ROTIBA-641518 format. One record per atom (N, C-alpha, C, O): residue in three letters; atom name; x, y, z. Coordinates in steps of 0.02 Angstrom, whole numbers. Layout:
BEGIN
 resn name      u      v      w
  Ala   CA      X      Y      Z
...
This chain:
BEGIN
 resn name      u      v      w
  Met    N  -1785  -1407  -1409
  Met   CA  -1800  -1398  -1342
  Met    C  -1758  -1437  -1292
  Met    O  -1735  -1491  -1308
  Ser    N  -1748  -1414  -1240
  Ser   CA  -1706  -1452  -1193
  Ser    C  -1745  -1502  -1155
  Ser    O  -1804  -1491  -1142
  Asp    N  -1717  -1557  -1136
  Asp   CA  -1751  -1615  -1102
  Asp    C  -1758  -1590  -1031
  Asp    O  -1709  -1562  -1007
  Pro    N  -1808  -1596   -997
  Pro   CA  -1816  -1573   -922
  Pro    C  -1778  -1606   -877
  Pro    O  -1766  -1583   -821
  His    N  -1755  -1670   -902
  His   CA  -1710  -1709   -857
  His    C  -1634  -1695   -863
  His    O  -1593  -1723   -827
  Asp    N  -1620  -1655   -907
  Asp   CA  -1549  -1629   -919
  Asp    C  -1529  -1588   -854
  Asp    O  -1569  -1550   -826
  Ala    N  -1471  -1596   -835
  Ala   CA  -1441  -1557   -775
  Ala    C  -1431  -1484   -799
  Ala    O  -1410  -1468   -854
  Pro    N  -1451  -1442   -750
  Pro   CA  -1447  -1367   -771
  Pro    C  -1368  -1347   -781
  Pro    O  -1325  -1366   -742
  Thr    N  -1356  -1309   -833
  Thr   CA  -1286  -1292   -846
  Thr    C  -1263  -1240   -800
  Thr    O  -1303  -1209   -765
  Glu    N  -1194  -1229   -798
  Glu   CA  -1170  -1178   -751
  Glu    C  -1203  -1111   -765
  Glu    O  -1222  -1075   -718
  Arg    N  -1210  -1095   -827
  Arg   CA  -1242  -1029   -844
  Arg    C  -1312  -1025   -815
  Arg    O  -1331   -973   -786
  Asp    N  -1351  -1080   -822
  Asp   CA  -1421  -1079   -794
  Asp    C  -1418  -1071   -714
  Asp    O  -1457  -1033   -685
  Gln    N  -1370  -1108   -680
  Gln   CA  -1370  -1101   -610
  Gln    C  -1349  -1029   -590
  Gln    O  -1381   -999   -547
  Cys    N  -1299  -1001   -621
  Cys   CA  -1282   -934   -609
  Cys    C  -1337   -886   -624
  Cys    O  -1348   -840   -584
  Gln    N  -1370   -891   -673
  Gln   CA  -1428   -846   -691
  Gln    C  -1481   -853   -636
  Gln    O  -1507   -803   -612
  Ala    N  -1495   -911   -615
  Ala   CA  -1551   -922   -559
  Ala    C  -1524   -895   -497
  Ala    O  -1563   -864   -460
  Lys    N  -1462   -900   -480
  Lys   CA  -1434   -869   -415
  Lys    C  -1433   -790   -423
  Lys    O  -1442   -757   -372
  Leu    N  -1425   -762   -478
  Leu   CA  -1428   -689   -489
  Leu    C  -1499   -665   -480
  Leu    O  -1513   -612   -452
  Asp    N  -1546   -711   -508
  Asp   CA  -1614   -689   -501
  Asp    C  -1634   -684   -427
  Asp    O  -1666   -636   -406
  Ile    N  -1612   -740   -387
  Ile   CA  -1626   -743   -318
  Ile    C  -1598   -683   -283
  Ile    O  -1629   -652   -241
  Leu    N  -1535   -669   -303
  Leu   CA  -1503   -616   -272
  Leu    C  -1540   -547   -278
  Leu    O  -1547   -509   -231
  Val    N  -1563   -536   -341
  Val   CA  -1598   -477   -353
  Val    C  -1665   -473   -317
  Val    O  -1682   -421   -287
  Glu    N  -1708   -534   -319
  Glu   CA  -1769   -536   -292
  Glu    C  -1761   -529   -215
  Glu    O  -1800   -494   -183
  Gly    N  -1712   -559   -187
  Gly   CA  -1697   -556   -115
  Gly    C  -1685   -484    -89
  Gly    O  -1712   -461    -39
  Phe    N  -1643   -452   -129
  Phe   CA  -1629   -381   -115
  Phe    C  -1691   -335   -116
  Phe    O  -1703   -295    -71
  Met    N  -1730   -344   -171
  Met   CA  -1793   -301   -181
  Met    C  -1843   -322   -138
  Met    O  -1884   -279   -122
  Gly    N  -1848   -381   -114
  Gly   CA  -1903   -403    -68
  Gly    C  -1883   -404      0
  Gly    O  -1924   -423     42
  Asp    N  -1821   -384     19
  Asp   CA  -1801   -387     88
  Asp    C  -1793   -456    116
  Asp    O  -1800   -467    176
  Asp    N  -1779   -505     70
  Asp   CA  -1777   -572     92
  Asp    C  -1697   -582     98
  Asp    O  -1663   -604     52
  Trp    N  -1673   -566    158
  Trp   CA  -1598   -561    166
  Trp    C  -1564   -634    173
  Trp    O  -1505   -643    160
  Asp    N  -1607   -683    194
  Asp   CA  -1576   -754    203
  Asp    C  -1569   -776    130
  Asp    O  -1515   -801    114
  Ala    N  -1618   -769     81
  Ala   CA  -1608   -791     14
  Ala    C  -1548   -750    -18
  Ala    O  -1506   -778    -52
  Tyr    N  -1546   -684     -6
  Tyr   CA  -1494   -645    -33
  Tyr    C  -1421   -667    -11
  Tyr    O  -1373   -668    -49
  Arg    N  -1418   -686     58
  Arg   CA  -1351   -705     82
  Arg    C  -1331   -768     54
  Arg    O  -1272   -776     38
  Gly    N  -1376   -818     47
  Gly   CA  -1364   -881     15
  Gly    C  -1341   -878    -58
  Gly    O  -1294   -911    -79
  Ala    N  -1378   -837    -93
  Ala   CA  -1361   -828   -166
  Ala    C  -1295   -792   -171
  Ala    O  -1255   -809   -214
  Phe    N  -1282   -746   -132
  Phe   CA  -1220   -711   -134
  Phe    C  -1157   -759   -119
  Phe    O  -1107   -763   -155
  Ala    N  -1170   -797    -59
  Ala   CA  -1111   -843    -44
  Ala    C  -1102   -899   -104
  Ala    O  -1047   -920   -121
  Trp    N  -1163   -919   -131
  Trp   CA  -1145   -967   -183
  Trp    C  -1115   -939   -245
  Trp    O  -1076   -974   -277
  Leu    N  -1130   -879   -265
  Leu   CA  -1096   -839   -322
  Leu    C  -1021   -829   -305
  Leu    O   -976   -839   -347
  Arg    N  -1011   -809   -244
  Arg   CA   -938   -791   -226
  Arg    C   -896   -861   -231
  Arg    O   -843   -865   -261
  Asp    N   -926   -913   -200
  Asp   CA   -889   -978   -201
  Asp    C   -879  -1003   -273
  Asp    O   -829  -1035   -289
  Phe    N   -927   -988   -313
  Phe   CA   -925  -1011   -382
  Phe    C   -870   -976   -421
  Phe    O   -831  -1007   -457
  Ala    N   -868   -907   -411
  Ala   CA   -814   -865   -442
  Ala    C   -745   -885   -416
  Ala    O   -697   -887   -454
  Asn    N   -741   -899   -352
  Asn   CA   -679   -924   -323
  Asn    C   -656   -989   -359
  Asn    O   -598   -996   -379
  Leu    N   -698  -1031   -364
  Leu   CA   -683  -1099   -394
  Leu    C   -663  -1091   -469
  Leu    O   -613  -1120   -490
  Lys    N   -702  -1048   -513
  Lys   CA   -681  -1039   -576
  Lys    C   -612  -1004   -582
  Lys    O   -572  -1021   -626
  Asn    N   -599   -959   -542
  Asn   CA   -536   -922   -544
  Asn    C   -480   -969   -526
  Asn    O   -427   -968   -557
  Thr    N   -493  -1008   -476
  Thr   CA   -439  -1061   -453
  Thr    C   -427  -1110   -520
  Thr    O   -372  -1121   -544
  Glu    N   -483  -1134   -543
  Glu   CA   -479  -1182   -600
  Glu    C   -435  -1153   -656
  Glu    O   -396  -1191   -685
  Arg    N   -439  -1091   -672
  Arg   CA   -404  -1056   -725
  Arg    C   -336  -1031   -702
  Arg    O   -300   -998   -739
  Gly    N   -317  -1048   -639
  Gly   CA   -242  -1035   -621
  Gly    C   -234   -967   -601
  Gly    O   -178   -942   -599
  Arg    N   -287   -935   -585
  Arg   CA   -276   -858   -566
  Arg    C   -255   -861   -488
  Arg    O   -276   -905   -452
  Val    N   -214   -812   -466
  Val   CA   -197   -804   -404
  Val    C   -217   -737   -384
  Val    O   -222   -691   -424
  Thr    N   -229   -729   -311
  Thr   CA   -248   -668   -279
  Thr    C   -194   -629   -254
  Thr    O   -153   -655   -217
  Cys    N   -190   -564   -273
  Cys   CA   -141   -518   -246
  Cys    C   -181   -458   -219
  Cys    O   -210   -420   -259
  Gly    N   -184   -450   -157
  Gly   CA   -231   -397   -129
  Gly    C   -300   -412   -137
  Gly    O   -321   -463   -108
  Ser    N   -344   -375   -174
  Ser   CA   -408   -394   -188
  Ser    C   -419   -414   -259
  Ser    O   -476   -425   -278
  Arg    N   -368   -420   -300
  Arg   CA   -367   -425   -372
  Arg    C   -344   -494   -387
  Arg    O   -307   -522   -347
  Arg    N   -363   -524   -443
  Arg   CA   -340   -593   -465
  Arg    C   -301   -583   -532
  Arg    O   -321   -544   -575
  Phe    N   -249   -619   -538
  Phe   CA   -206   -614   -588
  Phe    C   -187   -685   -616
  Phe    O   -195   -734   -581
  Thr    N   -163   -689   -677
  Thr   CA   -132   -756   -701
  Thr    C    -63   -755   -677
  Thr    O    -37   -701   -663
  Pro    N    -28   -814   -672
  Pro   CA     40   -820   -643
  Pro    C     89   -775   -686
  Pro    O    139   -753   -659
  Gln    N     76   -762   -746
  Gln   CA    126   -722   -788
  Gln    C    118   -649   -766
  Gln    O    166   -613   -754
  Ala    N     57   -630   -761
  Ala   CA     42   -558   -749
  Ala    C     60   -543   -674
  Ala    O     82   -487   -660
  Ile    N     53   -587   -630
  Ile   CA     69   -575   -563
  Ile    C    141   -558   -554
  Ile    O    159   -514   -515
  Glu    N    186   -594   -593
  Glu   CA    258   -578   -587
  Glu    C    273   -508   -607
  Glu    O    315   -475   -578
  Leu    N    239   -485   -656
  Leu   CA    251   -416   -685
  Leu    C    228   -366   -629
  Leu    O    261   -316   -614
  Val    N    169   -384   -599
  Val   CA    138   -333   -545
  Val    C    191   -333   -490
  Val    O    211   -280   -468
  Arg    N    216   -393   -468
  Arg   CA    258   -396   -406
  Arg    C    329   -361   -428
  Arg    O    359   -330   -384
  Glu    N    352   -365   -485
  Glu   CA    412   -329   -509
  Glu    C    406   -257   -506
  Glu    O    451   -220   -486
  Arg    N    345   -236   -529
  Arg   CA    329   -166   -533
  Arg    C    331   -137   -465
  Arg    O    356    -82   -452
  Ala    N    302   -179   -418
  Ala   CA    292   -156   -347
  Ala    C    359   -152   -307
  Ala    O    370   -111   -263
  Arg    N    403   -199   -328
  Arg   CA    474   -199   -298
  Arg    C    506   -137   -319
  Arg    O    535   -101   -278
  Val    N    503   -122   -386
  Val   CA    538    -65   -410
  Val    C    514     -1   -376
  Val    O    554     42   -359
  Gln    N    451      5   -367
  Gln   CA    424     63   -337
  Gln    C    445     69   -265
  Gln    O    460    125   -242
  Gln    N    447     11   -226
  Gln   CA    471      8   -159
  Gln    C    545     36   -153
  Gln    O    562     75   -109
  Leu    N    584     12   -201
  Leu   CA    656     30   -204
  Leu    C    662    105   -215
  Leu    O    700    138   -180
  Arg    N    623    136   -266
  Arg   CA    622    208   -274
  Arg    C    602    241   -209
  Arg    O    636    288   -187
  Lys    N    549    219   -178
  Lys   CA    520    253   -120
  Lys    C    574    250    -69
  Lys    O    587    300    -37
  Gly    N    609    194    -60
  Gly   CA    663    191     -7
  Gly    C    720    239    -22
  Gly    O    744    272     24
  Gln    N    744    245    -88
  Gln   CA    796    291   -100
  Gln    C    772    363    -90
  Gln    O    809    404    -64
  Gln    N    713    377   -108
  Gln   CA    688    445    -92
  Gln    C    684    460    -15
  Gln    O    701    514      8
  Arg    N    660    412     20
  Arg   CA    661    422     97
  Arg    C    734    429    124
  Arg    O    747    471    167
  Arg    N    780    389     98
  Arg   CA    847    396    122
  Arg    C    875    466    105
  Arg    O    910    496    145
  Arg    N    858    491     46
  Arg   CA    887    562     31
  Arg    C    848    610     75
  Arg    O    879    654    104
  Ala    N    785    604     80
  Ala   CA    750    654    127
  Ala    C    774    646    199
  Ala    O    781    697    233
  Thr    N    787    586    225
  Thr   CA    811    578    290
  Thr    C    879    613    298
  Thr    O    893    649    346
  Leu    N    920    601    248
  Leu   CA    990    636    253
  Leu    C    980    712    260
  Leu    O   1009    743    304
  Ile    N    935    742    214
  Ile   CA    930    816    208
  Ile    C    898    834    273
  Ile    O    917    887    299
  Glu    N    852    798    304
  Glu   CA    823    822    365
  Glu    C    871    819    420
  Glu    O    872    861    464
  His    N    911    770    419
  His   CA    969    756    471
  His    C   1010    821    466
  His    O   1019    855    517
  Arg    N   1033    837    411
  Arg   CA   1082    888    401
  Arg    C   1048    956    430
  Arg    O   1075    994    471
  Thr    N    988    965    405
  Thr   CA    953   1024    422
  Thr    C    942   1029    500
  Thr    O    948   1082    532
  Ala    N    925    974    526
  Ala   CA    911    974    602
  Ala    C    974    982    639
  Ala    O    970   1009    695
  Thr    N   1034    961    615
  Thr   CA   1093    965    652
  Thr    C   1112   1040    643
  Thr    O   1135   1070    692
  Lys    N   1105   1067    593
  Lys   CA   1126   1143    585
  Lys    C   1081   1182    628
  Lys    O   1106   1228    660
  Phe    N   1014   1169    633
  Phe   CA    971   1201    675
  Phe    C    985   1192    745
  Phe    O    984   1240    783
  Gln    N   1000   1128    767
  Gln   CA   1023   1114    836
  Gln    C   1084   1156    854
  Gln    O   1087   1187    908
  Asn    N   1128   1155    811
  Asn   CA   1196   1193    828
  Asn    C   1181   1270    834
  Asn    O   1209   1305    876
  Ala    N   1137   1292    792
  Ala   CA   1120   1367    794
  Ala    C   1083   1381    859
  Ala    O   1096   1429    895
  Ser    N   1036   1335    870
  Ser   CA    990   1353    926
  Ser    C   1031   1345    995
  Ser    O   1020   1382   1043
  Ala    N   1077   1296    995
  Ala   CA   1118   1284   1050
  Ala    C   1165   1342   1063
  Ala    O   1176   1359   1122
  Phe    N   1191   1373   1015
  Phe   CA   1230   1435   1019
  Phe    C   1188   1492   1044
  Phe    O   1206   1529   1089
  Ala    N   1129   1497   1012
  Ala   CA   1084   1557   1033
  Ala    C   1055   1551   1097
  Ala    O   1037   1602   1126
  Thr    N   1047   1494   1125
  Thr   CA   1017   1486   1191
  Thr    C   1068   1480   1249
  Thr    O   1053   1477   1308
  Ala    N   1131   1477   1223
  Ala   CA   1189   1467   1280
  Ala    C   1192   1535   1317
  Ala    O   1171   1586   1289
  Pro    N   1217   1536   1378
  Pro   CA   1226   1597   1421
  Pro    C   1273   1637   1380
  Pro    O   1313   1612   1339
  Ala    N   1268   1704   1393
  Ala   CA   1310   1756   1356
  Ala    C   1382   1744   1370
  Ala    O   1420   1751   1321
  Ala    N   1409   1727   1428
  Ala   CA   1475   1721   1442
  Ala    C   1502   1657   1398
  Ala    O   1557   1660   1370
  Ser    N   1462   1604   1395
  Ser   CA   1482   1550   1355
  Ser    C   1490   1564   1278
  Ser    O   1533   1536   1244
  Arg    N   1443   1610   1253
  Arg   CA   1446   1633   1185
  Arg    C   1505   1669   1170
  Arg    O   1536   1661   1117
  Val    N   1524   1716   1222
  Val   CA   1582   1758   1213
  Val    C   1651   1709   1208
  Val    O   1698   1719   1169
  Arg    N   1647   1658   1254
  Arg   CA   1705   1612   1252
  Arg    C   1712   1577   1192
  Arg    O   1767   1567   1167
  Arg    N   1651   1555   1162
  Arg   CA   1653   1517   1101
  Arg    C   1675   1556   1044
  Arg    O   1716   1532   1004
  Thr    N   1647   1625   1037
  Thr   CA   1664   1663    990
  Thr    C   1744   1690    992
  Thr    O   1776   1702    941
  Ser    N   1766   1696   1049
  Ser   CA   1838   1717   1060
  Ser    C   1880   1665   1049
  Ser    O   1936   1678   1026
  Ser    N   1862   1601   1062
  Ser   CA   1902   1548   1043
  Ser    C   1907   1536    965
  Ser    O   1958   1518    937
  Leu    N   1847   1548    934
  Leu   CA   1848   1539    862
  Leu    C   1882   1593    825
  Leu    O   1908   1581    771
  Val    N   1884   1656    852
  Val   CA   1925   1706    825
  Val    C   1992   1697    836
  Val    O   2031   1713    791
  Ser    N   2018   1670    896
  Ser   CA   2086   1655    906
  Ser    C   2110   1602    866
  Ser    O   2169   1603    848
  Ser    N   2065   1549    849
  Ser   CA   2089   1493    805
  Ser    C   2095   1519    738
  Ser    O   2142   1499    704
  Leu    N   2053   1561    713
  Leu   CA   2058   1591    647
  Leu    C   2121   1633    642
  Leu    O   2155   1629    591
  Ala    N   2138   1670    687
  Ala   CA   2196   1713    691
  Ala    C   2260   1667    694
  Ala    O   2312   1688    669
  Ala    N   2257   1614    720
  Ala   CA   2316   1569    721
  Ala    C   2322   1535    659
  Ala    O   2377   1518    638
  Asp    N   2265   1523    625
  Asp   CA   2274   1491    555
  Asp    C   2305   1539    509
  Asp    O   2340   1517    463
  Arg    N   2296   1605    516
  Arg   CA   2316   1652    468
  Arg    C   2391   1664    482
  Arg    O   2424   1690    436
  Arg    N   2422   1649    539
  Arg   CA   2493   1662    550
  Arg    C   2534   1612    517
  Arg    O   2595   1615    520
């Protein structure tokens, strides 16, 4: 049997707070619920810090694992950046072709005739 004068262990404290958490939730005792929740959150943060875990986003990692996660994220960002650059170049080329075509189509008829005749005369000059 345990001596009643022994200090409660961490496990006993956690179990007591979990019991308070459940009872507070079930009995609409929100003050007790908030207090137990805050204690458990702080206790978990303390334990994770003692074990050397670091936070990245909403998850905790050991220092060795966090380097792997960060490296994987860097590689993914590089790939996304390369894909964006390719897509941007293709979009730019397509937009430029479209702008040239639409500029020609919306130009006044006399202007189109001049452009076409100058193009034909330059092609004829190239053939000579």
